[in-house]
Structures are given as structure tokens and as C-alpha cells.
GUTORVO-942567 format. One line per field, with one value per residue: chain; x, y, z of N, C-alpha, C, O, CB in turn; residue number from 1. Coordinates in Angstrom, 3 decimals. Glycine has a CB too. Example, Ala and Ser with C-alpha at 12.3 -4.5 7.8 and 13.67 -1.06 7.14 Angstrom:
ch A;A
npx 13.190;12.850
npy -5.690;-2.250
npz 7.800;7.080
capx 12.300;13.670
capy -4.500;-1.060
capz 7.800;7.140
cpx 13.200;12.900
cpy -3.300;0.030
cpz 7.800;7.870
opx 14.236;13.409
opy -3.319;1.138
opz 8.465;8.039
cbpx 11.308;14.084
cbpy -4.473;-0.598
cbpz 9.046;5.725
i 1;2
//
This chain:
ch A;A;A;A;A;A;A;A;A;A;A;A;A;A;A;A;A;A;A;A;A;A;A;A;A;A;A;A;A;A;A;A;A;A;A;A;A;A;A;A;A;A;A;A;A;A;A;A;A;A;A;A;A;A;A;A;A;A;A;A;A;A;A;A;A;A;A;A;A;A;A;A;A;A;A;A;A;A;A;A;A;A;A;A;A;A;A;A;A;A;A;A;A;A;A;A;A;A;A;A;A;A;A;A;A;A;A;A;A;A;A;A;A;A;A;A
npx 1.711;1.985;-0.535;-0.238;-2.675;-5.141;-4.681;-4.297;-2.145;0.599;1.679;4.455;6.279;8.684;11.779;14.682;16.845;15.746;15.512;14.043;10.971;9.070;10.152;11.476;9.200;8.147;10.186;10.682;7.845;8.152;10.345;9.218;6.910;8.438;10.124;10.429;8.633;5.873;6.052;5.258;2.714;0.963;2.205;1.653;0.966;1.119;3.686;4.902;7.416;8.271;10.886;11.725;12.477;15.659;14.677;13.878;14.466;15.621;14.803;11.858;9.604;7.926;5.346;5.637;4.735;2.169;0.335;-1.992;-4.066;-6.919;-8.574;-11.375;-11.369;-10.741;-8.477;-6.599;-4.461;-1.318;-0.239;2.552;2.849;0.571;0.883;2.688;2.903;3.582;2.184;-0.937;-1.797;-1.035;-2.525;-5.239;-4.583;-4.787;-7.445;-8.944;-8.548;-9.062;-11.880;-12.453;-11.655;-14.022;-16.721;-16.143;-15.568;-18.126;-19.747;-18.509;-19.502;-22.281;-23.099;-22.182;-23.850;-26.034;-26.042;-26.850
npy 4.116;1.317;-1.071;-4.580;-6.176;-6.723;-6.881;-8.257;-8.117;-6.119;-4.107;-2.965;-0.086;0.947;3.100;1.996;3.981;6.467;9.633;11.897;12.958;10.991;8.754;8.390;8.424;5.426;4.055;4.675;3.714;0.981;0.106;1.194;-1.022;-3.459;-3.974;-5.207;-5.063;-4.219;-6.285;-8.363;-8.203;-9.223;-12.080;-13.707;-11.455;-10.800;-9.710;-7.697;-6.311;-4.170;-3.446;-0.788;0.606;2.504;6.129;8.303;10.989;12.454;12.556;11.649;9.715;7.476;5.370;4.578;3.506;2.776;-0.220;-1.116;-4.234;-4.950;-7.525;-7.160;-6.690;-4.308;-1.784;0.261;2.866;4.366;7.507;8.571;10.546;12.266;13.064;14.073;13.712;11.277;10.993;11.447;9.141;6.965;7.892;7.309;4.429;3.778;4.628;2.753;0.502;0.588;0.956;-2.008;-2.876;-2.566;-3.820;-6.196;-5.747;-4.708;-7.035;-9.078;-8.196;-7.882;-10.896;-11.621;-10.146;-11.538;-13.802;-14.085
npz 11.100;8.770;7.865;7.154;7.220;6.598;3.324;0.350;-1.830;-3.006;-5.313;-7.156;-8.808;-10.310;-11.709;-10.737;-11.768;-11.883;-10.844;-8.667;-6.809;-6.985;-7.368;-5.333;-3.238;-4.045;-3.448;-0.493;0.423;-0.038;1.649;4.173;4.200;3.742;6.265;9.326;11.399;9.780;8.074;9.616;9.910;8.174;7.275;4.415;2.337;-0.681;-2.453;-5.035;-7.093;-9.883;-12.000;-13.598;-16.838;-17.094;-17.526;-20.348;-20.578;-18.094;-14.587;-15.173;-14.965;-15.761;-15.410;-13.060;-9.852;-7.156;-6.217;-4.050;-2.826;-1.548;0.828;0.224;-2.495;-3.034;-4.625;-4.081;-5.440;-6.194;-7.833;-8.722;-10.389;-10.493;-7.832;-5.748;-3.268;-0.732;1.633;1.721;0.394;2.067;3.980;3.344;2.738;5.243;6.618;5.122;5.819;8.561;8.174;7.494;9.303;11.697;10.570;11.626;14.448;15.295;14.354;16.472;18.751;18.572;18.428;21.010;22.302;21.572;22.752;25.492
capx 2.548;1.327;-1.077;-0.950;-3.352;-6.065;-4.122;-3.957;-1.077;1.070;2.512;5.201;7.023;9.916;13.252;16.164;18.050;15.328;15.506;12.705;10.041;8.108;11.429;11.465;7.932;7.864;11.082;10.119;6.813;8.859;11.020;8.155;6.210;9.367;10.421;9.848;7.117;4.977;5.993;4.675;1.311;0.444;3.121;0.941;0.718;2.556;4.784;5.247;8.229;8.375;11.923;11.470;14.326;16.086;14.177;14.485;14.519;16.292;13.463;10.909;8.944;6.856;5.185;5.893;3.485;2.104;-1.615;-2.211;-5.332;-7.328;-9.230;-12.738;-11.462;-10.655;-7.458;-5.961;-3.525;-0.888;0.529;3.679;2.979;-0.176;0.578;4.154;3.252;2.423;0.999;-2.398;-2.179;-0.921;-3.909;-6.107;-4.469;-5.368;-8.755;-10.029;-8.093;-9.807;-13.251;-12.594;-11.936;-15.101;-17.644;-15.797;-15.770;-19.374;-20.034;-18.699;-20.355;-23.838;-23.000;-22.252;-25.217;-27.337;-25.813;-27.304
capy 2.472;0.663;-2.448;-5.029;-7.336;-7.088;-6.627;-9.583;-8.050;-4.948;-4.245;-1.214;-0.464;2.463;3.054;2.688;4.951;7.684;10.556;12.638;12.256;9.887;7.431;8.169;7.820;4.537;3.670;4.737;2.703;-0.381;0.317;0.234;-2.186;-4.569;-3.828;-6.324;-4.838;-4.216;-7.331;-9.389;-7.689;-10.149;-12.411;-13.835;-10.891;-10.999;-8.346;-7.801;-4.939;-4.026;-2.541;-0.208;0.625;3.752;7.088;8.720;11.905;12.375;12.770;11.180;8.599;6.952;4.004;4.146;3.638;1.809;-0.559;-2.390;-4.827;-5.573;-8.450;-6.891;-6.461;-2.903;-1.597;1.539;3.355;5.663;7.439;9.717;11.746;13.176;12.975;13.672;13.606;9.829;11.017;11.135;7.680;6.395;8.196;6.466;3.007;3.335;4.785;1.806;-0.588;0.810;0.591;-3.261;-3.295;-2.208;-4.620;-7.570;-5.277;-4.903;-8.464;-9.810;-7.769;-8.455;-12.306;-11.695;-9.777;-12.358;-15.086;-13.412
capz 10.606;7.462;8.554;5.722;7.832;5.312;2.472;-0.403;-2.605;-2.885;-6.672;-6.941;-10.156;-10.252;-11.876;-9.700;-12.097;-12.013;-9.560;-8.003;-5.947;-7.540;-7.248;-3.554;-2.538;-4.168;-2.428;0.768;0.438;-0.170;2.547;4.902;4.065;4.214;7.626;10.172;12.251;9.261;7.215;10.517;10.225;7.413;6.286;3.363;1.845;-1.789;-2.741;-6.263;-7.302;-10.891;-12.239;-15.238;-17.776;-17.343;-18.484;-21.691;-19.859;-16.360;-13.765;-15.722;-13.920;-16.427;-15.304;-11.471;-8.934;-6.429;-6.129;-3.008;-3.282;-0.199;0.880;-0.287;-3.854;-3.467;-4.900;-3.981;-6.285;-6.201;-9.159;-8.422;-11.704;-10.330;-6.387;-5.456;-1.983;-0.354;3.044;1.425;-0.023;3.548;5.042;2.302;3.109;7.020;6.508;4.427;6.738;9.659;7.807;7.210;11.139;11.958;10.649;12.371;15.923;15.582;14.361;17.410;19.906;18.243;18.572;22.369;22.940;21.098;23.439;26.362
cpx 1.437;0.623;-1.093;-1.739;-4.746;-5.962;-3.591;-2.678;-1.011;2.123;3.300;5.937;8.127;11.099;14.261;16.953;17.184;15.369;14.251;12.406;9.413;8.377;11.159;10.389;7.799;8.850;10.755;8.994;7.273;9.695;9.884;7.755;7.119;9.944;9.636;8.518;6.307;4.713;5.113;3.002;0.336;1.900;2.766;0.843;1.890;2.399;5.076;6.227;8.578;9.870;11.617;12.639;14.362;15.411;14.656;14.999;14.968;15.194;12.436;10.421;7.777;6.360;5.306;4.752;3.026;0.407;-1.334;-4.262;-5.454;-8.213;-10.708;-12.269;-11.053;-9.224;-7.467;-4.468;-2.743;-0.078;1.317;3.444;1.758;-0.213;2.059;4.121;2.745;2.197;-0.399;-2.842;-2.030;-2.278;-5.204;-6.084;-5.358;-6.545;-9.445;-9.441;-8.914;-11.163;-13.270;-12.491;-13.158;-16.180;-17.280;-15.503;-17.023;-19.923;-20.035;-19.147;-21.951;-23.977;-22.663;-23.389;-26.102;-27.374;-26.532;-28.908
cpy 1.740;-0.641;-2.992;-6.108;-7.654;-6.651;-7.761;-9.314;-6.370;-4.922;-2.899;-1.374;0.966;1.740;3.177;3.719;6.361;8.413;10.985;12.006;11.036;8.636;7.104;7.504;6.519;3.561;3.533;3.900;1.157;-0.455;0.056;-1.057;-3.744;-4.819;-4.898;-6.226;-4.790;-5.617;-8.751;-9.072;-8.399;-10.703;-13.244;-13.068;-11.191;-9.786;-8.598;-6.549;-5.034;-2.976;-1.940;0.221;2.166;4.948;7.785;10.336;11.876;13.051;12.763;9.674;7.688;5.632;3.696;4.364;2.584;1.327;-1.656;-2.769;-5.624;-6.766;-8.272;-6.834;-5.401;-2.606;-0.086;1.585;4.415;6.125;8.823;10.495;12.693;13.580;13.062;13.531;12.058;9.634;10.888;9.764;6.823;6.377;7.494;5.041;2.745;3.608;3.612;0.502;-0.815;0.582;-1.065;-4.097;-3.476;-2.795;-5.631;-7.286;-5.635;-6.170;-9.386;-9.461;-8.068;-9.874;-12.468;-11.213;-10.765;-13.692;-14.789;-13.812
cpz 9.511;8.257;7.304;6.170;6.842;4.047;1.853;-0.918;-2.696;-4.411;-6.584;-8.480;-10.259;-11.181;-11.069;-10.633;-12.386;-10.793;-9.321;-7.132;-5.791;-7.252;-5.794;-3.008;-2.861;-3.452;-1.193;0.943;0.475;0.944;4.060;5.246;4.436;5.283;8.453;10.649;11.246;8.325;8.268;10.691;9.172;6.497;5.122;2.374;0.177;-2.230;-4.205;-6.619;-9.039;-11.415;-13.511;-15.631;-17.124;-17.999;-19.462;-21.332;-18.655;-15.581;-14.125;-15.265;-14.656;-16.234;-13.751;-10.876;-7.919;-6.541;-5.181;-3.165;-2.118;-0.037;0.146;-1.839;-4.460;-3.465;-4.887;-4.613;-5.644;-7.251;-8.778;-9.462;-11.533;-8.907;-5.841;-4.102;-1.644;1.109;3.011;1.042;1.406;4.236;4.293;3.183;4.541;7.318;6.108;5.119;7.957;9.307;7.985;8.653;11.840;11.997;11.370;13.754;16.194;15.515;15.968;18.644;19.360;18.732;20.287;22.806;22.786;21.877;24.966;27.008
opx 0.211;1.221;-1.653;-1.563;-5.161;-6.916;-2.656;-1.844;-1.930;3.132;2.848;6.107;7.579;11.351;14.726;17.826;17.725;15.263;13.323;12.912;9.262;7.627;10.791;10.411;7.205;8.491;10.530;9.216;6.624;9.696;9.806;8.057;6.741;10.375;8.495;7.556;5.435;3.612;4.560;2.250;-0.882;2.477;3.817;0.627;3.035;1.432;5.485;5.628;9.172;9.819;11.255;13.671;13.391;15.523;15.876;15.984;14.492;14.728;11.692;11.120;6.808;6.902;5.058;3.896;3.604;-0.530;-0.716;-5.235;-4.727;-8.710;-11.161;-13.280;-10.918;-8.574;-8.204;-3.565;-3.183;0.780;0.775;4.142;1.710;-1.119;2.576;5.184;1.713;2.057;-1.066;-3.955;-2.937;-2.923;-6.165;-6.941;-6.215;-7.005;-10.517;-10.008;-9.360;-11.784;-14.198;-12.895;-13.341;-16.880;-18.247;-15.187;-17.319;-20.577;-20.940;-19.208;-22.693;-24.947;-22.953;-23.987;-26.936;-28.287;-26.659;-29.399
opy 1.744;-1.164;-2.426;-7.142;-8.764;-6.078;-8.368;-10.161;-5.562;-5.616;-1.899;-2.411;2.067;0.552;4.253;4.334;7.283;7.813;10.359;11.013;10.291;7.696;6.070;6.404;5.982;2.494;2.423;3.133;0.292;-1.647;-0.954;-1.861;-4.729;-5.966;-5.313;-6.966;-5.583;-6.001;-9.756;-9.643;-8.232;-10.165;-13.654;-13.642;-11.637;-9.037;-9.709;-5.509;-6.045;-1.773;-2.643;0.241;2.828;4.885;7.941;10.765;10.921;14.110;13.651;8.664;7.275;4.721;2.570;5.185;1.497;2.076;-2.708;-2.062;-6.514;-7.033;-9.230;-7.014;-5.203;-3.024;0.637;0.764;5.201;5.360;9.911;11.500;13.739;14.335;12.000;13.234;11.615;8.568;10.388;9.292;6.067;5.484;7.200;4.588;1.909;2.983;3.363;-0.560;-1.887;-0.051;-1.463;-5.193;-4.472;-2.680;-6.151;-8.247;-6.523;-6.559;-10.038;-10.274;-8.602;-10.112;-13.558;-11.811;-10.987;-14.515;-15.874;-13.131
opz 9.627;9.197;6.365;5.524;6.510;3.520;2.376;-0.596;-2.563;-4.530;-6.026;-9.121;-10.212;-11.383;-10.693;-10.022;-12.997;-9.724;-9.832;-6.610;-4.823;-6.988;-5.236;-2.457;-1.926;-2.956;-0.710;1.880;1.063;1.251;4.760;6.128;5.072;5.405;8.251;10.444;11.598;7.931;7.819;11.480;9.234;5.551;4.629;1.307;0.096;-2.369;-4.544;-6.342;-9.415;-11.160;-14.455;-14.959;-16.758;-19.224;-19.524;-21.933;-18.042;-16.001;-13.707;-15.345;-14.019;-16.860;-13.320;-11.205;-7.934;-6.821;-5.346;-3.430;-1.677;-1.131;-0.481;-2.518;-5.667;-2.506;-5.558;-4.450;-4.805;-7.692;-8.585;-9.326;-12.180;-8.553;-5.494;-3.556;-2.148;1.707;3.917;1.276;1.754;4.785;5.005;3.941;4.825;8.273;6.660;4.865;8.366;10.161;8.688;9.041;12.540;13.003;11.926;14.455;16.994;16.483;16.490;19.566;20.185;19.451;20.780;23.700;23.664;21.817;25.534;27.908
cbpx 2.785;2.631;-2.599;0.089;-3.766;-7.241;-3.437;-4.971;-1.260;1.811;1.499;6.778;5.702;10.773;13.554;17.578;19.095;14.148;16.374;11.486;9.304;8.004;13.400;11.421;6.640;7.611;11.964;9.786;5.987;9.697;11.695;7.412;5.694;10.205;10.095;10.596;6.850;5.037;7.788;5.519;1.227;-0.887;4.088;0.045;0.577;2.622;6.456;3.996;9.904;7.055;13.265;10.415;14.507;16.997;13.790;13.200;13.653;17.986;13.299;11.240;8.166;7.088;6.245;7.008;2.382;2.718;-2.745;-1.572;-5.371;-7.961;-9.193;-13.540;-12.494;-11.456;-7.118;-5.932;-4.121;-0.291;-0.514;5.277;2.868;-1.298;-0.294;5.297;2.586;3.078;0.977;-2.821;-1.053;0.090;-4.297;-5.315;-2.794;-4.703;-9.014;-10.054;-6.737;-9.597;-13.627;-11.539;-11.458;-15.228;-18.075;-14.529;-15.590;-20.006;-18.861;-17.847;-20.043;-24.212;-21.730;-21.276;-25.848;-27.317;-24.034;-27.152
cbpy 1.080;0.155;-2.534;-5.544;-6.936;-6.773;-5.808;-10.022;-8.946;-4.790;-4.385;-0.893;-0.629;3.008;3.752;1.242;4.371;7.688;11.787;12.836;12.748;9.862;7.957;9.513;8.473;4.513;4.366;5.994;2.938;-0.591;1.766;0.342;-2.084;-4.644;-2.401;-6.518;-3.446;-3.048;-7.634;-9.324;-5.973;-9.453;-12.974;-13.972;-9.831;-12.239;-8.323;-7.906;-4.888;-3.667;-3.163;1.067;0.524;3.553;7.809;8.612;12.289;13.377;13.668;11.320;9.452;7.056;3.240;4.928;3.790;2.244;-1.250;-1.644;-5.624;-4.626;-8.747;-5.397;-6.548;-1.903;-2.302;1.918;3.795;5.890;7.431;9.305;10.993;12.858;11.535;14.682;14.832;8.175;12.273;11.948;7.030;7.297;10.154;6.326;2.628;4.053;5.770;1.773;-0.321;2.079;1.134;-3.623;-2.243;-1.548;-4.933;-8.351;-3.772;-4.189;-9.047;-10.306;-6.019;-8.485;-12.948;-11.114;-8.581;-12.705;-15.484;-12.172
cbpz 12.338;6.056;9.463;4.425;9.531;5.479;2.771;-1.595;-4.039;-1.281;-8.207;-5.167;-11.727;-8.152;-12.539;-9.177;-13.607;-12.538;-9.633;-8.719;-5.947;-8.885;-7.515;-2.705;-2.880;-5.296;-2.372;1.074;-0.774;-1.480;2.202;4.553;2.535;3.665;8.071;11.295;13.216;8.740;6.644;12.043;10.101;6.524;6.868;3.625;2.811;-3.178;-1.718;-7.078;-6.158;-11.118;-12.211;-15.498;-20.322;-17.916;-18.028;-23.096;-19.861;-16.009;-13.235;-16.980;-12.519;-17.581;-16.209;-10.634;-9.764;-5.017;-7.893;-0.857;-4.718;0.515;2.172;0.382;-4.185;-2.556;-5.961;-2.486;-7.468;-5.140;-10.768;-8.356;-13.468;-10.851;-5.922;-5.895;-1.089;-0.871;3.755;0.377;-1.350;4.469;5.255;0.502;3.301;8.264;5.703;2.510;7.182;10.198;6.184;6.125;12.071;11.491;9.590;11.754;16.229;14.921;13.342;17.506;20.313;16.549;17.459;22.973;22.408;19.412;23.503;25.772
i 1;2;3;4;5;6;7;8;9;10;11;12;13;14;15;16;17;18;19;20;21;22;23;24;25;26;27;28;29;30;31;32;33;34;35;36;37;38;39;40;41;42;43;44;45;46;47;48;49;50;51;52;53;54;55;56;57;58;59;60;61;62;63;64;65;66;67;68;69;70;71;72;73;74;75;76;77;78;79;80;81;82;83;84;85;86;87;88;89;90;91;92;93;94;95;96;97;98;99;100;101;102;103;104;105;106;107;108;109;110;111;112;113;114;115;116
//
């Protein structure tokens, strides 16, 4: 599941008239992050969707993509023209989110140990 807890903004761009796996991947991601379960992980996350004009060539997805910005200002991008599969992108998002969770968990344990 996608977790938006540490995400400040998500920008997506695609042409609703373009076919192919690139448009499908961006639409799938849009569907995932706007589901009730995922949206509740961070209601203040800003979502921006840019609809691109129809492609000159059928199947072309020029400009389609996703950019996810985290609270630590790291931006993770997905470019469907270079990677047709979205799973590695989702795994990268999960990995970064887990990395942001670790310091918070470690800091709390250190504070608790210092109080003894």
C-alpha cells in the first residue's frame, strides 16, 4: 500500500487520450493515492494533476510522469518513457518512507532510555 504520511505533494501529468502502458501507470497511481485508505494517511498532501493535450502520434506519452515530494525535500520521479513498470517506483517510495520512519522511532527510544 502507498503511504503518504511523509509526503508533502504529488504531481502527475498524462494525456487522457493517449493509450499505452505509460498513461495506464499514471492513472493507476492516481487511483491508488486518491483511494480513501491512502488519502487518510495524509489529508494535507497536495495533489496536482496536469492533463496533457492529445499526442501527435498514437501511443506517444510525451511529458507524462509522476513526482512525489517528501517532507525532507527529496523528490522521487517516475518517467514512463524510460520505465514502463510502476512497481519499482512504488518500491522506491516505500523504501524512502520507511527510511523516514526509522529516525523517529530511534529518537523516541533514545529519549526514553535517557529518562531512566
